[in-house]
TIVO-2410 file (N, C-alpha, C; in nm, 3 decimals):
# residues 75
REC num residu      c1      c2      c3 atome chaine
REC   1      M   0.086  -0.142   0.014     N      A
REC   1      M   0.010   0.014  -0.020    CA      A
REC   1      M   0.113   0.112  -0.006     C      A
REC   2      W   0.216   0.102   0.063     N      A
REC   2      W   0.282   0.232   0.074    CA      A
REC   2      W   0.301   0.265  -0.079     C      A
REC   3      F   0.388   0.176  -0.136     N      A
REC   3      F   0.389   0.181  -0.300    CA      A
REC   3      F   0.277   0.262  -0.353     C      A
REC   4      L   0.166   0.232  -0.402     N      A
REC   4      L   0.043   0.303  -0.408    CA      A
REC   4      L   0.026   0.427  -0.316     C      A
REC   5      A   0.061   0.433  -0.264     N      A
REC   5      A   0.034   0.600  -0.211    CA      A
REC   5      A   0.176   0.678  -0.243     C      A
REC   6      V   0.275   0.614  -0.270     N      A
REC   6      V   0.364   0.709  -0.365    CA      A
REC   6      V   0.318   0.738  -0.444     C      A
REC   7      V   0.244   0.654  -0.531     N      A
REC   7      V   0.254   0.667  -0.701    CA      A
REC   7      V   0.159   0.752  -0.682     C      A
REC   8      G   0.014   0.757  -0.629     N      A
REC   8      G  -0.076   0.850  -0.611    CA      A
REC   8      G  -0.042   0.941  -0.582     C      A
REC   9      A   0.033   1.017  -0.479     N      A
REC   9      A   0.113   1.117  -0.475    CA      A
REC   9      A   0.205   1.197  -0.565     C      A
REC  10      V   0.254   1.122  -0.640     N      A
REC  10      V   0.312   1.134  -0.777    CA      A
REC  10      V   0.230   1.234  -0.888     C      A
REC  11      I   0.120   1.101  -0.881     N      A
REC  11      I   0.000   1.164  -1.026    CA      A
REC  11      I  -0.043   1.281  -0.963     C      A
REC  12      I  -0.069   1.290  -0.862     N      A
REC  12      I  -0.166   1.375  -0.787    CA      A
REC  12      I  -0.099   1.518  -0.819     C      A
REC  13      G   0.068   1.542  -0.825     N      A
REC  13      G   0.113   1.631  -0.803    CA      A
REC  13      G   0.206   1.665  -0.937     C      A
REC  14      L   0.173   1.590  -1.049     N      A
REC  14      L   0.180   1.602  -1.180    CA      A
REC  14      L   0.058   1.605  -1.248     C      A
REC  15      V  -0.048   1.579  -1.237     N      A
REC  15      V  -0.178   1.625  -1.319    CA      A
REC  15      V  -0.251   1.710  -1.260     C      A
REC  16      T  -0.297   1.719  -1.145     N      A
REC  16      T  -0.388   1.810  -1.060    CA      A
REC  16      T  -0.299   1.946  -1.044     C      A
REC  17      P  -0.391   2.067  -1.094     N      A
REC  17      P  -0.322   2.193  -1.021    CA      A
REC  17      P  -0.322   2.192  -0.852     C      A
REC  18      P  -0.212   2.264  -0.874     N      A
REC  18      P  -0.181   2.298  -0.678    CA      A
REC  18      P  -0.319   2.318  -0.581     C      A
REC  19      E  -0.394   2.384  -0.623     N      A
REC  19      E  -0.516   2.465  -0.529    CA      A
REC  19      E  -0.602   2.281  -0.474     C      A
REC  20      E  -0.571   2.209  -0.585     N      A
REC  20      E  -0.650   2.059  -0.550    CA      A
REC  20      E  -0.619   1.978  -0.503     C      A
REC  21      Y  -0.470   2.018  -0.483     N      A
REC  21      Y  -0.386   1.876  -0.376    CA      A
REC  21      Y  -0.441   1.813  -0.308     C      A
REC  22      L  -0.517   1.908  -0.213     N      A
REC  22      L  -0.562   1.912  -0.067    CA      A
REC  22      L  -0.727   1.870  -0.080     C      A
REC  23      V  -0.791   1.822  -0.205     N      A
REC  23      V  -0.887   1.753  -0.249    CA      A
REC  23      V  -0.849   1.619  -0.302     C      A
REC  24      W  -0.710   1.607  -0.349     N      A
REC  24      W  -0.725   1.451  -0.418    CA      A
REC  24      W  -0.640   1.368  -0.323     C      A
REC  25      L  -0.528   1.448  -0.246     N      A
REC  25      L  -0.500   1.366  -0.163    CA      A
REC  25      L  -0.545   1.276  -0.062     C      A
REC  26      P  -0.661   1.309   0.025     N      A
REC  26      P  -0.786   1.251   0.127    CA      A
REC  26      P  -0.804   1.103   0.017     C      A
REC  27      I  -0.862   1.189  -0.109     N      A
REC  27      I  -0.923   1.091  -0.193    CA      A
REC  27      I  -0.824   0.920  -0.200     C      A
REC  28      V  -0.707   1.006  -0.235     N      A
REC  28      V  -0.625   0.874  -0.219    CA      A
REC  28      V  -0.655   0.760  -0.099     C      A
REC  29      L  -0.650   0.851   0.014     N      A
REC  29      L  -0.600   0.749   0.142    CA      A
REC  29      L  -0.731   0.706   0.145     C      A
REC  30      A  -0.857   0.755   0.135     N      A
REC  30      A  -0.963   0.658   0.177    CA      A
REC  30      A  -0.981   0.552   0.033     C      A
REC  31      G  -0.932   0.592  -0.036     N      A
REC  31      G  -0.917   0.459  -0.178    CA      A
REC  31      G  -0.840   0.333  -0.131     C      A
REC  32      L  -0.671   0.374  -0.038     N      A
REC  32      L  -0.629   0.270  -0.007    CA      A
REC  32      L  -0.701   0.225   0.162     C      A
REC  33      V  -0.783   0.294   0.190     N      A
REC  33      V  -0.822   0.232   0.316    CA      A
REC  33      V  -0.887   0.104   0.282     C      A
REC  34      I  -0.966   0.108   0.151     N      A
REC  34      I  -1.093   0.037   0.098    CA      A
REC  34      I  -0.987  -0.083   0.026     C      A
REC  35      L  -0.929  -0.046  -0.027     N      A
REC  35      L  -0.822  -0.132  -0.096    CA      A
REC  35      L  -0.752  -0.246   0.007     C      A
REC  36      T  -0.715  -0.178   0.153     N      A
REC  36      T  -0.685  -0.242   0.200    CA      A
REC  36      T  -0.721  -0.316   0.308     C      A
REC  37      F  -0.870  -0.340   0.319     N      A
REC  37      F  -0.933  -0.383   0.351    CA      A
REC  37      F  -0.985  -0.532   0.240     C      A
REC  38      F  -1.027  -0.469   0.143     N      A
REC  38      F  -1.045  -0.586   0.052    CA      A
REC  38      F  -0.949  -0.676   0.048     C      A
REC  39      I  -0.804  -0.653   0.016     N      A
REC  39      I  -0.724  -0.749   0.020    CA      A
REC  39      I  -0.695  -0.855   0.146     C      A
REC  40      Q  -0.688  -0.771   0.323     N      A
REC  40      Q  -0.675  -0.778   0.361    CA      A
REC  40      Q  -0.813  -0.963   0.412     C      A
REC  41      L  -0.915  -0.905   0.350     N      A
REC  41      L  -1.006  -0.977   0.368    CA      A
REC  41      L  -1.049  -1.112   0.225     C      A
REC  42      A  -0.951  -1.075   0.140     N      A
REC  42      A  -0.911  -1.171   0.021    CA      A
REC  42      A  -0.803  -1.318   0.063     C      A
REC  43      I  -0.721  -1.264   0.153     N      A
REC  43      I  -0.614  -1.295   0.192    CA      A
REC  43      I  -0.684  -1.424   0.293     C      A
REC  44      Q  -0.791  -1.415   0.344     N      A
REC  44      Q  -0.927  -1.483   0.473    CA      A
REC  44      Q  -0.781  -1.578   0.580     C      A
REC  45      R  -0.680  -1.483   0.670     N      A
REC  45      R  -0.640  -1.528   0.752    CA      A
REC  45      R  -0.661  -1.420   0.827     C      A
REC  46      T  -0.759  -1.500   0.981     N      A
REC  46      T  -0.806  -1.403   1.060    CA      A
REC  46      T  -0.689  -1.375   1.167     C      A
REC  47      E  -0.557  -1.417   1.198     N      A
REC  47      E  -0.446  -1.402   1.251    CA      A
REC  47      E  -0.391  -1.290   1.243     C      A
REC  48      G  -0.350  -1.160   1.307     N      A
REC  48      G  -0.289  -1.064   1.233    CA      A
REC  48      G  -0.367  -0.957   1.153     C      A
REC  49      F  -0.492  -0.976   1.153     N      A
REC  49      F  -0.580  -0.933   1.061    CA      A
REC  49      F  -0.530  -0.750   1.103     C      A
REC  50      V  -0.607  -0.700   1.243     N      A
REC  50      V  -0.594  -0.601   1.254    CA      A
REC  50      V  -0.426  -0.556   1.255     C      A
REC  51      F  -0.304  -0.637   1.315     N      A
REC  51      F  -0.192  -0.530   1.300    CA      A
REC  51      F  -0.187  -0.502   1.158     C      A
REC  52      R  -0.187  -0.598   1.030     N      A
REC  52      R  -0.157  -0.590   0.904    CA      A
REC  52      R  -0.265  -0.449   0.878     C      A
REC  53      A  -0.338  -0.473   0.856     N      A
REC  53      A  -0.441  -0.330   0.832    CA      A
REC  53      A  -0.393  -0.203   0.884     C      A
REC  54      M  -0.367  -0.238   0.978     N      A
REC  54      M  -0.291  -0.088   1.082    CA      A
REC  54      M  -0.148  -0.055   1.048     C      A
REC  55      T  -0.066  -0.126   1.033     N      A
REC  55      T   0.022  -0.128   0.948    CA      A
REC  55      T   0.042  -0.096   0.830     C      A
REC  56      S  -0.068  -0.076   0.721     N      A
REC  56      S  -0.110  -0.099   0.581    CA      A
REC  56      S  -0.104   0.076   0.621     C      A
REC  57      I  -0.250   0.067   0.670     N      A
REC  57      I  -0.317   0.236   0.676    CA      A
REC  57      I  -0.193   0.332   0.735     C      A
REC  58      T  -0.124   0.289   0.840     N      A
REC  58      T  -0.056   0.391   0.920    CA      A
REC  58      T   0.064   0.455   0.843     C      A
REC  59      G   0.102   0.329   0.729     N      A
REC  59      G   0.204   0.391   0.649    CA      A
REC  59      G   0.166   0.479   0.517     C      A
REC  60      A   0.058   0.428   0.464     N      A
REC  60      A   0.012   0.500   0.358    CA      A
REC  60      A  -0.051   0.622   0.390     C      A
REC  61      T  -0.069   0.652   0.523     N      A
REC  61      T  -0.123   0.813   0.614    CA      A
REC  61      T   0.031   0.833   0.600     C      A
REC  62      I   0.106   0.801   0.637     N      A
REC  62      I   0.276   0.867   0.709    CA      A
REC  62      I   0.291   0.949   0.513     C      A
REC  63      V   0.342   0.773   0.472     N      A
REC  63      V   0.347   0.860   0.280    CA      A
REC  63      V   0.291   0.955   0.226     C      A
REC  64      L   0.178   0.966   0.277     N      A
REC  64      L   0.074   1.065   0.223    CA      A
REC  64      L   0.077   1.204   0.300     C      A
REC  65      A   0.114   1.208   0.394     N      A
REC  65      A   0.120   1.363   0.484    CA      A
REC  65      A   0.253   1.427   0.467     C      A
REC  66      I   0.354   1.302   0.424     N      A
REC  66      I   0.497   1.374   0.375    CA      A
REC  66      I   0.489   1.427   0.235     C      A
REC  67      A   0.375   1.373   0.168     N      A
REC  67      A   0.366   1.437   0.012    CA      A
REC  67      A   0.256   1.544  -0.004     C      A
REC  68      T   0.198   1.567   0.107     N      A
REC  68      T   0.109   1.668   0.132    CA      A
REC  68      T   0.195   1.775   0.172     C      A
REC  69      A   0.311   1.745   0.261     N      A
REC  69      A   0.395   1.866   0.326    CA      A
REC  69      A   0.476   1.918   0.201     C      A
REC  70      V   0.521   1.834   0.095     N      A
REC  70      V   0.627   1.872   0.012    CA      A
REC  70      V   0.517   1.918  -0.077     C      A
REC  71      L   0.399   1.909  -0.135     N      A
REC  71      L   0.323   1.940  -0.264    CA      A
REC  71      L   0.272   2.078  -0.208     C      A
REC  72      V   0.267   2.118  -0.082     N      A
REC  72      V   0.175   2.246  -0.076    CA      A
REC  72      V   0.245   2.355  -0.046     C      A
REC  73      S   0.396   2.303   0.044     N      A
REC  73      S   0.540   2.358   0.016    CA      A
REC  73      S   0.562   2.458  -0.089     C      A
REC  74      I   0.572   2.359  -0.221     N      A
REC  74      I   0.597   2.426  -0.352    CA      A
REC  74      I   0.520   2.482  -0.432     C      A
REC  75      A   0.390   2.444  -0.351     N      A
REC  75      A   0.295   2.493  -0.464    CA      A
REC  75      A   0.269   2.667  -0.419     C      A
***
């Protein structure tokens, strides 16, 4: 998920105008949260579910927070 967060942030930085960065970055995070749950439910392993989901979502949040700081500072 962290890689997808980086990819999403780069695409947003390249495609969207600077005034829309704060609109699209949370949408990417929401999509990653939903994707995380789909993937974790598809694995069908109950042990460690919360830890795996928490790690994935926390990492994506940190990556997108850093991307937000970078994009807003250069805008």
